[in-house]
C-alpha positions as CSV (number, residue, x, y, z in Angstrom):
1,M,-28.1,-3.0,51.3
2,M,-31.8,-3.2,51.3
3,F,-31.8,-6.4,53.5
4,Q,-29.4,-5.1,56.1
5,P,-32.1,-3.4,58.3
6,L,-34.3,-6.4,58.0
7,R,-31.5,-8.7,59.2
8,H,-31.0,-6.4,62.2
9,R,-34.7,-6.4,63.0
10,C,-34.8,-10.2,62.9
11,R,-31.9,-10.6,65.2
12,P,-33.9,-9.9,68.5
13,L,-36.5,-12.5,67.3
14,W,-33.8,-15.2,67.1
15,F,-32.6,-14.3,70.6
16,V,-36.1,-14.5,71.9
17,L,-36.7,-17.9,70.3
18,L,-33.4,-19.2,71.6
19,F,-34.3,-18.0,75.1
20,F,-37.6,-19.8,75.1
21,V,-36.0,-23.0,73.7
22,G,-33.5,-22.8,76.5
23,L,-36.3,-22.4,79.1
24,L,-38.2,-25.4,77.6
25,S,-35.0,-27.5,77.6
26,A,-34.3,-26.6,81.2
27,A,-37.9,-27.4,82.2
28,F,-37.8,-30.8,80.6
29,T,-34.4,-31.5,82.1
30,A,-35.6,-30.5,85.6
31,Q,-38.6,-32.7,85.2
32,A,-36.5,-35.7,84.2
33,E,-34.2,-35.1,87.2
34,T,-37.2,-34.9,89.6
35,N,-37.3,-38.6,90.5
36,P,-37.8,-39.2,94.2
37,Y,-37.8,-43.0,93.9
38,R,-35.4,-45.8,93.6
39,M,-36.1,-49.3,92.2
40,V,-36.2,-52.4,94.3
41,E,-35.1,-55.4,92.2
42,T,-36.8,-58.8,92.5
43,W,-39.4,-57.7,95.0
44,A,-42.1,-60.2,94.0
45,K,-41.5,-63.8,95.0
46,L,-43.7,-66.5,93.6
47,P,-44.4,-69.9,95.1
48,A,-41.8,-72.6,94.3
49,G,-42.1,-73.9,90.8
50,R,-44.0,-71.0,89.3
51,T,-42.3,-68.6,86.8
52,M,-43.4,-65.0,86.6
53,G,-45.8,-64.4,83.7
54,A,-46.8,-61.1,82.1
55,V,-48.1,-58.8,84.8
56,G,-51.3,-56.9,84.2
57,D,-53.2,-54.5,86.5
58,L,-52.7,-54.2,90.2
59,A,-54.3,-52.4,93.1
60,M,-53.8,-52.0,96.9
61,D,-56.1,-53.8,99.3
62,P,-58.2,-51.5,101.5
63,D,-56.2,-52.8,104.5
64,G,-53.2,-51.0,103.1
65,L,-51.0,-54.1,103.9
66,H,-51.5,-56.1,100.7
67,L,-51.2,-55.7,96.9
68,W,-53.5,-57.5,94.4
69,A,-52.0,-58.2,91.0
70,I,-52.8,-60.0,87.8
71,V,-50.0,-62.4,86.9
72,R,-50.8,-64.3,83.7
73,C,-50.4,-68.0,83.5
74,T,-48.0,-69.1,80.7
75,A,-44.5,-67.6,81.1
76,D,-42.4,-69.7,78.7
77,E,-44.2,-69.0,75.4
78,P,-43.8,-65.2,74.8
79,E,-45.4,-65.5,71.3
80,R,-48.7,-66.4,73.1
81,F,-49.0,-62.9,74.5
82,G,-52.7,-62.2,74.5
83,N,-54.1,-65.6,75.6
84,E,-51.7,-66.8,78.3
85,C,-54.4,-68.4,80.5
86,L,-56.3,-70.2,77.7
87,D,-54.8,-73.7,78.5
88,S,-53.9,-73.2,82.1
89,T,-55.5,-73.7,85.5
90,L,-52.9,-71.5,87.3
91,D,-54.4,-68.8,89.5
92,P,-53.8,-65.4,87.7
93,I,-55.1,-63.3,90.6
94,L,-52.5,-63.0,93.3
95,Q,-52.4,-61.2,96.6
96,F,-48.9,-60.2,97.9
97,D,-47.9,-58.9,101.3
98,L,-45.6,-55.8,101.3
99,Q,-42.6,-58.0,101.5
100,G,-43.4,-59.5,98.1
101,N,-44.7,-62.9,99.3
102,V,-47.9,-64.4,97.8
103,V,-50.4,-65.0,100.5
104,K,-53.5,-65.8,98.5
105,S,-54.5,-66.6,94.9
106,F,-57.6,-67.6,92.9
107,G,-59.2,-67.3,89.4
108,G,-57.6,-70.4,87.8
109,G,-59.5,-71.6,84.7
110,K,-61.8,-68.5,84.6
111,F,-60.0,-66.2,82.1
112,I,-58.2,-66.3,78.8
113,W,-56.4,-62.9,79.1
114,P,-57.0,-61.3,82.5
115,H,-56.1,-57.6,82.1
116,G,-57.7,-54.9,84.3
117,L,-58.3,-55.0,88.0
118,D,-59.9,-53.0,90.8
119,V,-60.5,-53.5,94.4
120,D,-63.6,-51.9,95.9
121,R,-64.1,-50.5,99.4
122,N,-65.2,-53.8,100.7
123,G,-62.2,-55.6,99.4
124,N,-64.0,-57.3,96.5
125,V,-61.7,-57.9,93.5
126,W,-62.9,-57.0,90.0
127,V,-61.1,-58.4,86.9
128,T,-61.6,-57.9,83.2
129,D,-60.9,-60.5,80.5
130,G,-59.6,-58.4,77.6
131,V,-58.9,-61.2,75.1
132,A,-59.3,-60.0,71.5
133,A,-62.4,-61.1,69.6
134,K,-60.3,-62.9,66.9
135,R,-58.5,-64.9,69.6
136,T,-61.6,-66.0,71.4
137,P,-62.3,-69.8,71.0
138,P,-65.8,-71.2,71.6
139,G,-66.5,-71.5,75.3
140,K,-67.5,-69.7,78.4
141,R,-64.7,-67.3,78.9
142,G,-63.6,-63.9,77.6
143,H,-65.2,-60.5,77.2
144,Q,-66.3,-60.3,80.8
145,V,-65.8,-58.5,84.1
146,V,-65.9,-60.8,87.1
147,K,-66.4,-59.7,90.7
148,F,-64.8,-61.9,93.3
149,S,-65.1,-61.8,97.1
150,P,-61.8,-61.4,98.9
151,A,-61.8,-65.2,99.3
152,G,-62.2,-65.8,95.5
153,E,-65.9,-66.5,95.3
154,V,-67.6,-65.3,92.1
155,L,-70.2,-62.7,93.1
156,L,-71.2,-61.1,89.8
157,T,-70.3,-61.2,86.1
158,L,-70.8,-58.5,83.4
159,G,-70.9,-59.4,79.8
160,V,-71.7,-62.6,77.9
161,P,-68.8,-65.1,78.2
162,G,-67.2,-65.9,74.9
163,E,-69.4,-63.5,73.0
164,P,-68.0,-60.1,72.0
165,G,-70.7,-57.5,71.3
166,A,-71.7,-53.9,71.6
167,D,-75.1,-53.8,73.1
168,S,-76.2,-53.4,76.7
169,T,-75.5,-57.0,77.7
170,H,-72.2,-57.6,75.8
171,L,-68.7,-56.3,76.1
172,N,-65.8,-56.6,73.7
173,S,-62.2,-57.0,75.0
174,P,-62.8,-54.9,78.2
175,S,-59.5,-53.3,79.3
176,D,-60.2,-52.1,82.8
177,V,-62.9,-51.6,85.5
178,V,-63.3,-49.2,88.4
179,V,-66.0,-49.1,91.1
180,A,-67.3,-45.7,92.4
181,A,-67.9,-44.9,96.0
182,N,-71.7,-45.5,95.5
183,G,-71.1,-48.9,94.0
184,D,-71.6,-47.9,90.3
185,I,-69.3,-49.8,88.0
186,F,-67.4,-48.2,85.0
187,V,-65.8,-50.4,82.4
188,A,-63.3,-49.3,79.8
189,D,-64.7,-51.5,77.0
190,G,-62.2,-52.0,74.1
191,H,-58.6,-53.1,73.9
192,S,-58.2,-52.2,70.2
193,F,-57.7,-49.2,67.9
194,D,-60.0,-50.3,65.1
195,E,-61.8,-53.4,66.4
196,G,-64.0,-53.4,69.4
197,N,-66.3,-50.9,71.1
198,N,-64.0,-48.1,72.3
199,R,-66.5,-46.9,74.8
200,I,-67.2,-46.5,78.5
201,V,-70.0,-48.6,80.0
202,K,-71.7,-47.8,83.3
203,F,-73.5,-50.4,85.4
204,S,-75.3,-50.2,88.7
205,A,-73.9,-52.0,91.8
206,D,-76.1,-55.0,91.0
207,G,-74.9,-55.2,87.4
208,K,-77.8,-53.4,85.6
209,F,-76.8,-51.5,82.5
210,L,-77.2,-47.8,83.0
211,K,-75.5,-46.1,80.0
212,A,-72.6,-46.1,77.6
213,W,-70.7,-43.3,75.9
214,G,-68.0,-43.0,73.3
215,H,-67.0,-44.8,70.1
216,T,-63.9,-45.0,67.9
217,G,-62.5,-41.7,67.0
218,Y,-60.2,-38.7,67.8
219,A,-62.7,-36.1,69.1
220,P,-63.4,-35.4,72.7
221,G,-65.5,-38.2,74.1
222,E,-64.2,-40.6,71.5
223,F,-61.5,-43.3,72.0
224,R,-58.8,-45.4,70.4
225,M,-58.2,-48.0,73.0
226,P,-59.4,-46.9,76.4
227,H,-56.7,-48.8,78.3
228,S,-57.3,-47.8,81.9
229,I,-60.0,-46.1,84.0
230,A,-59.9,-44.5,87.4
231,I,-61.8,-42.2,89.7
232,D,-60.2,-39.3,91.6
233,L,-61.2,-37.8,95.0
234,R,-63.7,-35.5,93.3
235,G,-65.5,-38.4,91.7
236,R,-64.3,-37.5,88.2
237,V,-63.7,-40.4,85.7
238,F,-60.3,-40.5,84.1
239,V,-59.7,-42.6,81.0
240,A,-56.3,-43.4,79.6
241,D,-57.1,-43.0,75.9
242,R,-53.9,-44.6,74.9
243,G,-54.3,-44.7,71.1
244,N,-55.0,-40.9,71.1
245,N,-52.0,-40.1,73.4
246,R,-54.2,-38.4,76.0
247,V,-56.1,-38.6,79.3
248,Q,-59.8,-37.8,79.0
249,I,-61.8,-36.7,82.0
250,F,-65.6,-37.0,82.5
251,D,-68.2,-36.7,85.2
252,Q,-69.9,-39.9,86.2
253,G,-72.8,-39.2,83.8
254,G,-70.4,-39.2,80.8
255,K,-70.1,-35.5,80.3
256,F,-66.7,-34.5,78.9
257,L,-64.8,-32.2,81.2
258,A,-61.2,-32.0,79.8
259,Q,-58.4,-33.7,78.1
260,W,-54.7,-33.8,79.2
261,T,-51.9,-34.5,76.8
262,Q,-49.0,-33.8,79.2
263,F,-48.8,-37.4,80.4
264,G,-47.5,-38.9,77.2
265,R,-49.1,-42.1,75.8
266,P,-51.0,-43.2,78.9
267,S,-51.4,-46.9,79.7
268,G,-52.4,-46.8,83.4
269,I,-53.9,-44.2,85.8
270,T,-54.1,-44.3,89.6
271,F,-54.4,-41.8,92.5
272,D,-53.3,-41.6,96.1
273,A,-55.0,-40.2,99.2
274,H,-53.1,-36.9,98.8
275,D,-54.7,-36.0,95.5
276,Q,-51.8,-37.0,93.4
277,I,-52.2,-38.6,89.9
278,Y,-49.8,-41.3,88.7
279,V,-49.8,-42.1,84.9
280,T,-47.7,-44.8,83.3
281,D,-46.4,-44.4,79.7
282,S,-45.2,-47.8,78.5
283,E,-45.5,-47.2,74.7
284,S,-44.1,-43.9,73.7
285,D,-41.6,-44.6,70.9
286,N,-40.4,-43.2,67.6
287,E,-43.5,-44.4,65.8
288,Q,-46.4,-44.2,68.2
289,N,-45.6,-41.1,70.2
290,P,-42.2,-39.6,68.9
291,G,-40.4,-37.2,71.2
292,W,-41.7,-38.6,74.5
293,E,-39.9,-40.7,77.0
294,M,-41.5,-43.8,78.5
295,G,-41.9,-43.7,82.3
296,I,-44.2,-42.7,85.1
297,R,-45.4,-39.2,85.4
298,I,-46.7,-37.9,88.8
299,G,-48.7,-34.7,89.3
300,D,-51.5,-32.8,90.9
301,A,-54.8,-34.4,90.2
302,K,-56.7,-31.1,90.3
303,T,-54.5,-29.1,87.9
304,G,-52.6,-31.8,86.0
305,W,-49.3,-30.1,86.7
306,I,-46.5,-32.7,86.6
307,S,-44.1,-32.7,89.5
308,S,-42.0,-35.9,89.1
309,F,-41.0,-38.3,86.4
310,I,-39.6,-41.8,86.7
311,Q,-38.0,-42.6,83.3
312,Y,-37.8,-46.3,82.3
313,P,-34.0,-46.7,81.9
314,W,-34.6,-49.7,79.6
315,G,-37.0,-47.9,77.4
316,D,-35.7,-47.6,73.8
317,P,-37.8,-45.4,71.5
318,R,-36.4,-47.2,68.5
319,E,-38.2,-50.4,69.6
320,V,-41.9,-50.3,68.8
321,R,-43.2,-52.9,71.2
322,G,-44.0,-51.4,74.6
323,T,-42.0,-51.9,77.8
324,G,-42.1,-51.0,81.4
325,A,-45.1,-50.7,83.6
326,E,-48.6,-50.5,82.1
327,Y,-50.4,-50.3,85.4
328,L,-49.5,-48.9,88.8
329,A,-50.5,-49.0,92.4
330,V,-49.3,-46.8,95.3
331,D,-49.3,-47.7,99.0
332,R,-49.9,-45.5,102.0
333,E,-46.2,-44.7,102.3
334,G,-46.0,-43.5,98.7
335,N,-44.2,-46.5,97.4
336,L,-45.1,-47.6,93.9
337,Y,-45.7,-51.0,92.3
338,G,-45.6,-51.3,88.5
339,G,-47.1,-54.1,86.5
340,E,-44.8,-54.9,83.6
341,P,-46.2,-57.3,80.9
342,R,-43.3,-57.9,78.6
343,P,-40.4,-57.7,81.2
344,R,-42.7,-60.0,83.3
345,R,-42.2,-58.5,86.7
346,I,-43.7,-56.3,89.4
347,Q,-41.3,-53.4,89.8
348,K,-41.3,-51.7,93.2
349,Y,-40.2,-48.1,93.6
350,I,-39.4,-46.8,97.1
351,K,-40.0,-43.2,97.8
352,V,-36.7,-41.8,99.2
353,R,-37.4,-38.1,99.6
354,P,-40.4,-35.8,99.8
């Protein structure tokens, strides 16, 4: 008899909890159903005789009519994931028209594992070689960022080829690069949880080292695989801190501003001209980020509020290997292009409703 009043007092609490659980469930369901895109199969068409390799980063050309993409060299040896261009002279940097045809290519013999890519306002193409230190043979490739002219001429290199390091002249498995409006260069330096630099390095437009921030860790301003880097319309630097399941935001001097965890386990970040942020999650699974779905989350770049979600229909959280797009580009019509390493394809998504 003593517990009867207590039980009655607890009953409203259960109703409140159930109510909020219902609201959360409805919110997630609504988010999952807000997908204003449809997939276009077999969009990218390679020249005759070439098989699609693992796809890395990609970006729109300033003309709005072409897409630049990294397509790694060897396609018939999946176990070689991580050094697919080591023994190949195939061009890994390809330019596509919006119908999916290759119109230009270059970069053959200059990379071991081309990974990150950016195109600056002048149309120059920047590419990182993110090969792991333990997979780097003696030679003159790896651990670099290379700047190409739109025609494929090498204009600038950052890092010492074939030598991983952590000082002002060396890089170690750089994942990505982005160029600011004033020409400053930001490199996400480190494609590893426990090995590598796990830092952001800033250079001047002519390649002079300016500063670096961050190291391996979990705290704000620390990283565990800074996989992608991008700059929004406000000039803020966004880093996909994939190993820590968060996006970190900095000013261009390296001051920590915020961290967002609502984008899952981020692999790639990009923005459009309408202040929208697009974040790819190619690795959420039952081990690395349980409870999250793989896909592309789209939201407001100012507030971080997510408005749309494209779920990868082939993503299986029981498979701990990563799938779907790691990087993403968006054209002026709002159509998306996803670079998928393991499925080995460029997946186009057409926007079908506002």
